[in-house]
PLY file of the C-alpha trace (Angstrom):
ply
format ascii 1.0
element vertex 461
property float x
property float y
property float z
element edge 460
property int vertex1
property int vertex2
end_header
77.83 145.58 92.58
80.95 145.41 94.81
83.97 143.31 93.93
85.57 140.87 96.26
87.29 142.24 99.33
90.86 142.09 99.86
92.47 138.72 100.25
93.82 137.95 103.61
97.53 137.26 103.51
98.22 133.56 103.85
100.35 132.71 106.91
103.72 131.21 106.01
103.82 127.54 106.66
106.04 126.05 109.23
109.08 124.12 108.27
109.30 120.39 108.72
111.84 120.78 111.46
109.59 123.23 113.43
106.64 121.17 112.85
108.34 117.92 114.20
109.80 119.83 117.32
106.23 121.32 118.13
104.67 117.84 117.70
107.17 116.41 119.99
106.63 119.12 122.56
102.81 118.90 122.32
102.73 114.96 122.64
105.20 115.16 125.61
103.19 117.89 127.35
99.89 115.94 126.82
101.52 112.87 128.32
103.00 114.65 131.23
99.67 116.38 131.74
97.93 113.14 131.81
100.48 111.59 134.17
100.77 114.68 136.38
97.06 114.75 136.70
96.67 111.07 137.59
99.50 111.48 139.92
98.06 114.66 141.65
94.65 113.16 142.14
96.05 110.04 143.50
98.34 112.00 145.93
95.55 114.28 146.87
93.34 111.38 147.63
96.07 109.77 149.79
96.78 112.87 151.72
93.16 113.66 152.14
92.34 110.03 153.14
95.36 109.99 155.62
94.27 113.25 157.33
90.68 112.15 157.44
91.93 108.75 158.93
93.98 110.57 161.42
91.09 112.88 162.41
88.79 109.83 162.68
91.35 107.97 164.86
91.68 110.94 167.09
87.88 111.35 167.60
87.48 107.48 168.03
90.22 107.59 170.64
88.63 110.22 172.67
85.33 108.70 172.45
86.56 105.30 173.43
88.41 106.83 176.41
85.35 108.79 177.39
83.09 105.59 177.52
85.78 103.66 179.53
86.71 106.45 182.07
85.03 109.25 183.94
86.48 112.42 182.38
86.08 116.11 183.29
86.71 119.02 181.03
89.58 120.10 183.14
91.49 116.90 182.11
92.12 118.60 178.86
93.91 121.58 180.61
97.60 122.17 180.34
100.37 121.40 177.72
100.76 118.05 179.31
97.06 117.02 179.76
95.29 114.14 178.78
95.08 115.22 175.28
98.77 114.50 174.75
98.06 110.78 175.52
94.80 110.67 173.46
95.57 112.86 170.50
98.58 111.18 168.71
97.80 112.22 164.91
99.67 115.27 163.54
97.91 118.63 163.28
95.10 117.35 165.53
94.27 119.67 168.70
91.56 119.53 171.31
89.74 122.00 173.51
87.25 121.30 176.16
83.79 122.57 176.68
81.95 123.17 180.08
78.52 121.86 180.63
77.09 125.16 179.34
79.13 124.67 176.17
81.56 127.58 177.12
85.20 126.93 176.17
87.05 125.86 179.30
89.96 128.39 179.94
93.38 126.68 179.71
92.32 124.42 177.04
91.52 126.96 174.28
93.67 126.81 171.16
91.32 128.27 168.57
88.56 130.88 169.23
85.86 128.51 167.68
82.33 129.69 168.58
80.00 127.15 170.20
76.97 125.56 168.56
73.58 124.24 169.64
75.31 120.70 168.77
77.98 121.51 171.11
75.52 122.49 173.95
73.58 119.39 173.45
76.63 116.96 173.71
78.06 119.05 176.72
74.72 118.31 178.58
74.48 114.67 177.41
73.96 111.91 180.00
75.66 109.33 177.83
79.48 109.42 177.49
81.26 109.01 174.02
78.57 110.38 171.71
80.49 112.23 168.81
79.23 114.62 166.04
81.77 115.65 163.26
81.48 118.16 160.69
83.43 121.14 158.75
83.44 124.69 160.15
84.85 128.03 158.85
86.91 130.25 161.15
88.44 133.38 159.86
88.40 132.11 156.27
89.89 128.69 157.19
88.24 125.38 157.08
88.33 123.23 160.25
87.35 119.56 160.51
85.54 119.37 163.93
84.57 116.42 166.06
82.59 116.95 169.26
82.65 114.16 172.06
80.39 114.04 174.92
81.99 113.18 178.34
78.54 112.04 179.82
76.70 112.99 183.11
76.31 116.66 182.16
79.99 117.12 182.65
80.72 118.81 179.22
82.36 117.74 176.06
85.73 117.87 174.12
86.24 119.30 170.64
88.75 117.47 168.36
89.98 119.89 165.68
91.89 119.39 162.44
92.98 122.34 160.33
92.27 121.58 156.62
94.35 124.45 155.33
97.67 122.88 155.54
96.43 119.99 153.48
95.17 122.54 150.79
98.55 124.30 150.84
100.30 121.01 150.35
98.10 120.17 147.49
98.62 123.68 146.08
102.41 123.35 146.28
101.95 119.97 144.47
99.93 121.46 141.66
102.64 124.10 141.12
105.38 121.40 141.03
103.34 119.24 138.61
102.67 122.34 136.27
106.35 122.99 136.54
107.28 119.55 135.66
104.95 119.56 132.62
106.53 122.78 131.36
110.12 121.28 131.82
109.12 118.05 129.99
107.64 120.04 127.17
110.68 122.18 126.81
113.01 119.08 127.03
110.83 117.19 124.53
110.73 120.31 122.22
114.60 120.58 122.16
114.96 116.78 121.62
112.47 117.03 118.81
114.25 120.04 117.44
117.80 118.28 117.43
116.33 114.83 116.17
114.19 116.74 113.33
117.45 118.68 112.55
119.25 115.26 111.92
116.36 114.02 109.80
115.57 117.25 107.82
119.31 118.18 107.14
119.42 115.44 104.71
116.06 116.24 103.26
117.14 119.89 102.93
120.38 118.73 101.04
118.40 116.46 98.87
116.07 119.17 98.14
118.79 121.66 97.34
120.20 118.90 94.94
116.83 118.46 93.15
116.41 122.12 92.85
119.84 122.39 91.30
119.18 119.70 88.84
115.94 121.33 87.94
117.59 124.85 87.58
120.87 123.99 85.83
120.03 120.59 84.03
123.06 119.20 85.58
123.02 115.64 86.41
126.41 115.09 88.04
125.08 116.75 91.37
126.21 115.00 94.50
123.34 113.51 96.39
123.28 112.65 100.23
122.74 108.95 100.36
124.01 107.95 103.63
122.01 106.15 106.36
119.75 102.94 106.08
116.44 104.64 106.98
113.83 106.10 104.50
115.65 109.19 103.95
118.74 107.27 103.08
116.76 105.00 100.71
115.21 108.09 99.08
118.76 109.56 98.49
120.09 106.45 96.99
116.96 106.19 94.79
117.41 109.72 93.63
121.07 109.13 92.98
120.32 106.10 90.89
117.70 108.08 89.20
120.23 110.73 88.17
122.59 108.01 87.04
120.00 106.53 84.70
119.01 110.15 83.37
122.70 110.70 82.66
123.13 107.59 80.97
119.94 108.24 78.90
121.16 111.76 77.99
124.52 110.39 76.97
123.02 107.63 74.89
120.86 110.36 73.22
123.70 112.48 72.61
125.72 109.66 71.18
122.66 108.56 69.06
122.31 112.06 67.67
126.07 112.37 66.80
126.25 108.98 65.32
123.04 109.51 63.28
124.34 112.66 61.91
127.73 111.14 61.01
125.89 108.14 59.24
123.40 110.42 57.49
126.10 112.79 56.39
127.45 110.37 53.67
124.36 109.34 51.94
122.86 112.83 52.11
126.18 114.18 50.25
125.90 111.57 47.68
122.27 112.09 47.11
122.86 115.89 46.98
125.58 115.48 44.29
123.29 113.27 42.18
120.60 115.77 42.59
122.67 118.33 41.31
123.34 116.40 38.11
119.59 115.91 37.60
119.11 119.22 35.60
121.55 117.86 32.86
119.89 114.39 32.87
118.66 114.88 29.25
122.23 115.51 28.08
123.72 112.32 29.49
124.09 108.98 27.54
121.35 106.62 28.46
123.75 104.19 30.42
124.71 107.07 32.66
121.10 108.17 33.09
120.35 104.62 34.21
123.15 104.51 36.64
122.17 107.98 38.05
118.72 106.75 38.67
119.91 103.64 40.25
122.16 105.53 42.65
119.35 107.67 43.73
117.12 104.59 44.35
119.78 103.04 46.30
120.59 106.12 48.40
116.91 106.58 48.95
116.67 102.97 50.09
119.56 103.33 52.27
118.32 106.58 54.00
114.93 104.82 54.52
116.39 101.90 56.10
118.80 104.03 58.18
115.81 106.07 59.53
113.79 103.09 60.12
116.59 101.42 62.14
117.05 104.70 64.18
113.28 104.82 64.96
113.45 101.20 65.97
116.37 101.68 68.10
114.76 104.75 69.85
111.60 102.80 70.29
113.36 99.97 72.29
114.02 102.59 75.00
110.37 103.28 75.41
107.86 100.87 77.08
105.89 98.65 74.76
103.29 98.03 77.40
103.39 95.28 79.89
105.17 92.10 78.85
103.11 88.94 78.19
103.87 85.22 78.23
104.77 84.06 74.82
105.92 80.76 73.36
109.49 81.70 72.20
109.38 79.20 69.40
106.34 80.66 67.76
108.03 84.14 67.67
111.17 82.65 66.14
109.18 80.72 63.43
107.14 83.95 62.58
110.42 85.90 62.14
111.87 83.23 60.24
108.98 83.01 57.69
109.22 86.69 56.97
113.14 86.46 56.65
112.63 83.68 54.03
110.28 85.86 51.99
112.76 88.74 52.10
115.91 86.88 51.27
114.75 83.73 49.57
117.09 81.74 51.94
116.69 78.35 53.53
116.22 78.75 57.36
115.92 75.91 59.76
114.29 76.42 63.06
115.02 73.97 65.98
113.20 75.23 69.09
111.80 73.79 72.25
108.54 74.87 74.05
109.95 77.33 76.31
107.54 79.99 77.37
108.93 83.44 78.42
107.55 86.67 79.70
108.39 89.41 77.10
107.38 91.99 74.47
106.72 89.67 71.36
107.12 92.55 68.88
110.53 93.35 70.27
111.67 89.66 70.23
110.39 89.30 66.58
112.32 92.41 65.64
115.59 91.20 67.29
115.32 87.69 65.70
114.53 89.28 62.28
117.62 91.44 62.53
119.83 88.33 63.37
118.46 86.63 60.38
118.96 89.55 58.01
122.53 89.90 59.19
123.24 86.17 58.61
121.70 86.45 55.07
123.77 89.52 54.39
127.18 87.86 55.28
126.37 84.68 53.67
124.90 85.83 50.27
126.21 82.72 48.54
124.16 80.29 50.67
126.67 77.75 51.40
124.40 76.16 53.77
120.88 76.88 55.41
120.67 79.66 58.28
119.99 77.78 61.49
118.03 79.14 64.41
118.46 77.17 67.83
116.01 78.02 70.82
116.90 76.18 74.00
115.41 77.71 77.00
115.58 81.48 77.07
118.63 81.43 74.77
118.33 82.07 70.88
121.21 81.50 68.52
121.37 82.20 64.71
124.03 80.28 62.99
125.34 80.85 59.37
128.13 79.68 57.25
129.56 83.07 56.23
133.11 84.32 56.71
132.76 84.69 60.35
133.91 87.61 62.68
137.42 88.84 63.16
138.58 88.57 66.70
139.10 92.32 66.92
135.48 92.87 66.07
133.77 90.36 68.42
133.65 92.77 71.27
132.20 95.68 69.00
129.69 94.17 66.78
126.69 95.23 68.98
127.97 98.78 69.00
125.61 101.32 67.19
126.74 102.28 63.71
129.90 99.88 64.05
130.72 98.13 60.92
133.58 95.82 60.54
136.09 96.40 57.71
134.68 93.46 55.95
131.22 94.78 56.15
131.69 98.33 54.90
131.18 97.57 51.21
127.92 95.81 52.18
124.48 97.59 52.71
123.13 98.33 56.03
123.70 100.97 58.86
125.27 98.96 61.71
122.18 99.32 63.81
120.71 95.89 63.46
122.77 94.11 66.00
122.75 97.19 68.39
118.88 96.83 68.34
119.33 93.10 69.32
121.56 94.07 72.16
119.07 96.64 73.34
116.18 94.12 73.17
118.11 91.64 75.15
119.12 94.32 77.86
115.66 95.46 78.21
114.55 91.85 78.86
117.26 91.31 81.56
119.41 89.32 79.35
122.65 89.78 77.07
123.46 89.60 73.47
126.67 87.41 72.34
128.58 86.70 69.17
131.08 83.93 68.52
132.81 82.19 65.56
131.22 78.93 64.61
133.39 75.87 64.36
134.00 74.87 60.64
133.33 78.50 59.53
130.56 81.15 59.94
129.22 82.86 63.05
126.97 82.22 65.98
125.11 85.40 66.91
122.21 85.67 69.49
120.75 86.75 72.79
119.51 85.42 76.16
116.35 86.56 78.12
116.30 87.10 81.82
114.00 85.36 84.20
0 1
1 2
2 3
3 4
4 5
5 6
6 7
7 8
8 9
9 10
10 11
11 12
12 13
13 14
14 15
15 16
16 17
17 18
18 19
19 20
20 21
21 22
22 23
23 24
24 25
25 26
26 27
27 28
28 29
29 30
30 31
31 32
32 33
33 34
34 35
35 36
36 37
37 38
38 39
39 40
40 41
41 42
42 43
43 44
44 45
45 46
46 47
47 48
48 49
49 50
50 51
51 52
52 53
53 54
54 55
55 56
56 57
57 58
58 59
59 60
60 61
61 62
62 63
63 64
64 65
65 66
66 67
67 68
68 69
69 70
70 71
71 72
72 73
73 74
74 75
75 76
76 77
77 78
78 79
79 80
80 81
81 82
82 83
83 84
84 85
85 86
86 87
87 88
88 89
89 90
90 91
91 92
92 93
93 94
94 95
95 96
96 97
97 98
98 99
99 100
100 101
101 102
102 103
103 104
104 105
105 106
106 107
107 108
108 109
109 110
110 111
111 112
112 113
113 114
114 115
115 116
116 117
117 118
118 119
119 120
120 121
121 122
122 123
123 124
124 125
125 126
126 127
127 128
128 129
129 130
130 131
131 132
132 133
133 134
134 135
135 136
136 137
137 138
138 139
139 140
140 141
141 142
142 143
143 144
144 145
145 146
146 147
147 148
148 149
149 150
150 151
151 152
152 153
153 154
154 155
155 156
156 157
157 158
158 159
159 160
160 161
161 162
162 163
163 164
164 165
165 166
166 167
167 168
168 169
169 170
170 171
171 172
172 173
173 174
174 175
175 176
176 177
177 178
178 179
179 180
180 181
181 182
182 183
183 184
184 185
185 186
186 187
187 188
188 189
189 190
190 191
191 192
192 193
193 194
194 195
195 196
196 197
197 198
198 199
199 200
200 201
201 202
202 203
203 204
204 205
205 206
206 207
207 208
208 209
209 210
210 211
211 212
212 213
213 214
214 215
215 216
216 217
217 218
218 219
219 220
220 221
221 222
222 223
223 224
224 225
225 226
226 227
227 228
228 229
229 230
230 231
231 232
232 233
233 234
234 235
235 236
236 237
237 238
238 239
239 240
240 241
241 242
242 243
243 244
244 245
245 246
246 247
247 248
248 249
249 250
250 251
251 252
252 253
253 254
254 255
255 256
256 257
257 258
258 259
259 260
260 261
261 262
262 263
263 264
264 265
265 266
266 267
267 268
268 269
269 270
270 271
271 272
272 273
273 274
274 275
275 276
276 277
277 278
278 279
279 280
280 281
281 282
282 283
283 284
284 285
285 286
286 287
287 288
288 289
289 290
290 291
291 292
292 293
293 294
294 295
295 296
296 297
297 298
298 299
299 300
300 301
301 302
302 303
303 304
304 305
305 306
306 307
307 308
308 309
309 310
310 311
311 312
312 313
313 314
314 315
315 316
316 317
317 318
318 319
319 320
320 321
321 322
322 323
323 324
324 325
325 326
326 327
327 328
328 329
329 330
330 331
331 332
332 333
333 334
334 335
335 336
336 337
337 338
338 339
339 340
340 341
341 342
342 343
343 344
344 345
345 346
346 347
347 348
348 349
349 350
350 351
351 352
352 353
353 354
354 355
355 356
356 357
357 358
358 359
359 360
360 361
361 362
362 363
363 364
364 365
365 366
366 367
367 368
368 369
369 370
370 371
371 372
372 373
373 374
374 375
375 376
376 377
377 378
378 379
379 380
380 381
381 382
382 383
383 384
384 385
385 386
386 387
387 388
388 389
389 390
390 391
391 392
392 393
393 394
394 395
395 396
396 397
397 398
398 399
399 400
400 401
401 402
402 403
403 404
404 405
405 406
406 407
407 408
408 409
409 410
410 411
411 412
412 413
413 414
414 415
415 416
416 417
417 418
418 419
419 420
420 421
421 422
422 423
423 424
424 425
425 426
426 427
427 428
428 429
429 430
430 431
431 432
432 433
433 434
434 435
435 436
436 437
437 438
438 439
439 440
440 441
441 442
442 443
443 444
444 445
445 446
446 447
447 448
448 449
449 450
450 451
451 452
452 453
453 454
454 455
455 456
456 457
457 458
458 459
459 460
């Protein structure tokens, strides 16, 4: 059993620029061939028809003259004979035949042998009888018309050389072929130049993509000039790199911030764990305090990890958005918040319908309610949720927000000075901001008249 034969080497593929230039040349050559062929056939028909008409006019002229006058073969002798008056068309000559069909001396222009038809017409009684046809002489084609002079007086031959017509048509074919070649070359050159302008940007865009793939750099300059498809592709690629760079920077910051926030509870947890081997030697009060610290630190770590996961999840697609009644989402989140905080929560909502991810909206509203309950533990008044159109506001009667912190409350892991003694990771409002942004809206925070804060978000159309 023999193995497969050697594989044939694959021919290298042509580049886009070469392919476009060859396509331009082929199309132009095809069009030129079609136009040239049509033009050649039209010109050939016109030339042939003109010469045939000239020949027919000459034969008719001689036949008409022979019918009207009494002519003899000698009337066609000499350079200024009757033929100069009768044979006007170009390249048409005549020679006379005696009654025995011999060529009459003095009229011979071509050594054309006589035929039985010539003899019959030379001996004919009726003048003006004609017979036409093609004859060959020394390899040339002649168009010959024989006209009887009548009364057994002889005949006259009207002769037209077809050779010059063929030479003219041959020259026309050569010129047409040369024109096709010139058009193909010009089209190929124009295609090469045009394809170069198009593919040069594609080549630079390809080089930029290859550089991004090889180095991982996202700050590569991208050619984005022009309003055509290549320019649109370059701008789309540039926007994609900007989005990727932003995502990469957000990821880096998230990892750095998470590492920073995790360091403190992990250090405290490690310290308490180091004390656990001596737990039996500690007084009961210290044992209870140690176990309480461990529980608090574990709970804090759990909350921090859950919020990190939630924040990362907001950057992924939760599936296609659906139409939801915003009031229903808010009331569901308020019910959960009441069970967790045992606080009074009032909901004032209209019947606005939005296209959104309901789970993400519920998470954002829940975070706002948890934040309000945390900063207003005394419960001086109920927490209020107001929904008007695509705008959700959560109002509390807590201490409010320092003016210096208003612009930073939605930053990840940012905690105001007044909140650093409270539980939490500083990610709750960052998740609210991310949910609003992913739905085409914004998050906002302000101080409430009479004390407290108003924090919420809007949704885009």
